[in-house]
C-alpha positions, 0 to 999 in steps of 0.5 A: 395582786401583782408583785413588783417583779411581775409588774416590772415585766408588765411595764416593760411589755406595755412600753415596748409595745407602744413604742414599736407601734409608734414607729410604724407611721415614721417607718411609713413616711420614710418608705415612699419614693415620691415623698415631700420630705425628699424634696424638703430635705434634699436627701437622696432616696438611699438615705431615706431607705437607710432610715426606713431600714433602721426604724424597721429594725428598731420596731422589730426589736421592740416588738420582740421585747414586748412579746418576751416581757408579756410571756415572762409576765404570764408565766410568772403569774401562772407559777405564782398562782400554782403555788397558791390555792386556786380560789385565790388566783 
């Protein structure tokens, strides 16, 4: 059974992983040089490149948060399991 702090780490890990993965299609849309959105918005390619770069940075930070939160959750689960009897884990 998970305690509240361990469950909170799991929640943060799940949400940040989902958001990081959801940013990939948006990053892909802003990556193309010949893009219908360039024509529709009238923006320069450099503006789209800046959006692409920033979305990539956000997705990377979210992936790092995802990794750290799962690592903390796993280590906290192992530490609490070591304090109990093995058959209770």
